[in-house]
C-alpha positions as CSV (number, residue, x, y, z in Angstrom):
1,Q,49.1,-36.9,-43.6
2,T,49.7,-35.9,-47.1
3,M,46.1,-33.9,-47.1
4,I,47.6,-32.2,-43.9
5,T,50.6,-31.2,-45.7
6,Q,49.2,-30.2,-48.7
7,T,46.2,-28.0,-47.5
8,M,47.6,-25.8,-45.4
9,G,51.5,-27.0,-44.5
10,Q,52.9,-29.1,-42.0
11,R,53.9,-26.2,-39.7
12,W,50.2,-24.4,-39.8
13,W,48.7,-27.7,-38.6
14,D,51.3,-28.0,-35.8
15,Q,50.5,-24.7,-34.4
16,K,46.9,-25.5,-34.6
17,K,47.6,-28.7,-32.4
18,R,49.7,-26.7,-30.2
19,Y,46.8,-23.8,-30.0
20,L,43.9,-26.5,-29.1
21,Y,46.0,-28.1,-26.7
22,E,47.0,-25.0,-24.5
23,E,43.4,-23.7,-25.0
24,K,42.1,-27.2,-23.4
25,A,44.8,-26.7,-20.7
26,R,43.7,-23.1,-20.2
27,R,40.2,-24.2,-19.8
28,D,41.0,-27.0,-17.4
29,M,42.9,-24.5,-15.1
30,I,40.0,-22.0,-14.9
31,E,37.9,-24.6,-13.9
32,Q,40.3,-26.1,-11.2
33,L,40.6,-22.4,-10.1
34,A,36.9,-22.0,-10.1
35,A,36.6,-25.2,-8.0
36,R,39.0,-24.2,-5.2
37,K,37.2,-20.8,-5.1
38,E,34.0,-22.9,-4.3
39,H,35.6,-25.0,-2.0
40,T,37.3,-22.0,-0.1
41,R,33.9,-20.4,0.0
42,L,32.0,-23.4,1.3
43,L,35.0,-23.8,4.1
44,K,34.2,-20.0,5.1
45,L,30.5,-20.6,5.0
46,R,31.1,-23.5,7.5
47,E,33.4,-21.7,9.7
48,K,30.7,-18.9,10.0
49,R,28.3,-21.5,10.7
50,I,30.2,-22.9,13.7
51,R,31.1,-19.3,15.0
52,K,27.5,-18.9,15.1
53,K,26.6,-21.9,16.8
54,M,29.3,-22.1,19.4
55,G,29.1,-18.2,19.9
56,L,32.2,-16.0,19.6
57,L,33.9,-16.3,23.0
58,R,33.4,-20.0,23.0
59,Y,34.8,-20.2,19.3
60,I,37.6,-18.2,20.3
61,C,38.5,-19.4,23.9
62,C,37.6,-23.3,23.3
63,P,39.5,-24.4,19.7
64,A,39.6,-28.1,20.7
65,Q,35.7,-27.9,20.7
66,R,35.5,-26.8,17.0
67,A,36.6,-30.2,15.8
68,A,33.2,-31.7,17.1
69,F,31.1,-28.9,15.5
70,R,33.1,-29.5,12.1
71,K,31.6,-33.0,12.4
72,L,28.0,-31.5,12.9
73,F,28.9,-29.0,9.4
74,P,30.4,-31.1,6.7
75,V,31.5,-29.4,3.9
76,D,29.1,-29.5,1.2
77,D,28.1,-28.4,-2.2
78,A,25.7,-25.7,-3.2
79,E,22.9,-28.0,-3.8
80,A,22.7,-29.6,-0.2
81,E,23.1,-26.1,1.3
82,K,20.1,-25.0,-0.4
83,T,18.2,-28.5,1.0
84,L,17.4,-28.9,4.8
85,S,18.5,-32.1,6.5
86,E,16.3,-34.7,8.1
87,A,16.5,-33.0,11.6
88,E,15.7,-30.0,10.3
89,L,12.7,-31.0,8.3
90,Q,11.4,-32.5,11.6
91,V,12.0,-29.5,13.8
92,Q,10.2,-27.5,11.0
93,K,7.3,-29.6,10.9
94,A,7.2,-29.6,14.8
95,K,7.1,-25.9,14.9
96,Q,4.4,-25.8,12.3
97,R,2.2,-28.3,14.0
98,E,2.8,-26.2,17.4
99,V,1.7,-23.2,15.3
100,E,-1.8,-24.9,14.3
101,R,-2.4,-26.2,17.6
102,R,-1.9,-22.7,19.2
103,L,-4.5,-21.4,16.5
104,R,-6.9,-24.1,17.1
105,E,-6.7,-23.2,21.0
106,L,-7.3,-19.6,20.3
107,N,-10.0,-19.9,17.9
108,A,-11.6,-22.5,20.4
109,K,-11.3,-19.9,23.1
110,N,-12.5,-17.0,21.2
111,P,-14.9,-17.9,18.5
112,E,-15.8,-15.4,15.6
113,T,-19.1,-14.1,16.0
114,S,-21.4,-12.6,13.7
115,A,-21.0,-9.5,14.8
116,W,-17.3,-9.4,14.2
117,K,-18.0,-11.0,10.8
118,D,-19.9,-8.0,9.9
119,Y,-17.6,-5.3,11.2
120,Q,-14.9,-7.3,8.8
121,K,-17.0,-7.0,5.8
122,R,-18.0,-3.4,6.5
123,K,-14.4,-2.5,7.2
124,T,-13.1,-4.1,3.9
125,R,-15.8,-2.0,1.8
126,I,-15.0,1.0,3.5
127,E,-11.2,0.3,2.9
128,Y,-11.8,-0.5,-0.6
129,A,-13.9,2.5,-1.6
130,Q,-11.3,4.7,0.1
131,Q,-8.5,3.1,-2.4
132,T,-10.3,3.5,-5.6
133,A,-11.9,7.0,-4.8
134,E,-10.4,9.6,-6.8
135,P,-8.3,11.9,-4.7
136,L,-10.1,15.3,-4.5
137,R,-8.5,18.3,-6.0
138,Q,-7.2,21.2,-3.1
139,R,-9.1,24.0,-2.5
140,R,-8.1,27.3,-3.8
141,S,-7.3,30.0,-0.7
142,A,-9.3,32.6,-0.7
143,N,-7.4,35.3,-2.1
144,E,-7.0,33.3,-5.0
145,R,-10.7,32.7,-5.6
146,A,-11.6,36.4,-5.1
147,L,-8.4,37.1,-8.2
148,R,-10.3,34.5,-10.3
149,A,-13.6,36.0,-9.6
150,F,-12.3,39.2,-10.6
151,A,-10.8,38.3,-13.6
152,R,-14.0,36.3,-14.5
153,R,-16.2,39.4,-14.2
154,A,-13.9,41.6,-16.3
155,H,-13.9,39.3,-18.7
156,R,-17.6,39.3,-19.0
157,I,-17.7,43.0,-19.3
158,R,-15.1,43.2,-22.1
159,Q,-17.2,40.7,-23.9
160,A,-20.5,42.6,-23.4
161,G,-19.3,46.3,-24.0
């Protein structure tokens, strides 16, 4: 205690303590405000999902049904929003399996022939050649070509004479 009073004085240390306390309180308020904003954002997102799931007319005309849909869409944090639920994963896997099954059926019905493979190779070679080829310079008009020829002839005559 004596060191405090002797280094900067009691008044200075009291002001310092008050400043640090107020700064901490200010940071806490800012964090609470940010948490409230995030919560309201999640509530709005939830209502948007419910509106999309129910349809606009049903959402407006049947407010009693919203409670059932609110149970389907709980307010989650941002990390849970990014991850898929178990049911969504199963639906996604089922869709992927269906796509793969359909591709296998199509390949079985219409197999790739050697002529088709040759065509694909030629096509890719031609496309590659067209992409790598340097663009050609545009041809000058007939009038410009005649003027340039005349200028060259005049220059040669001046050099010779």
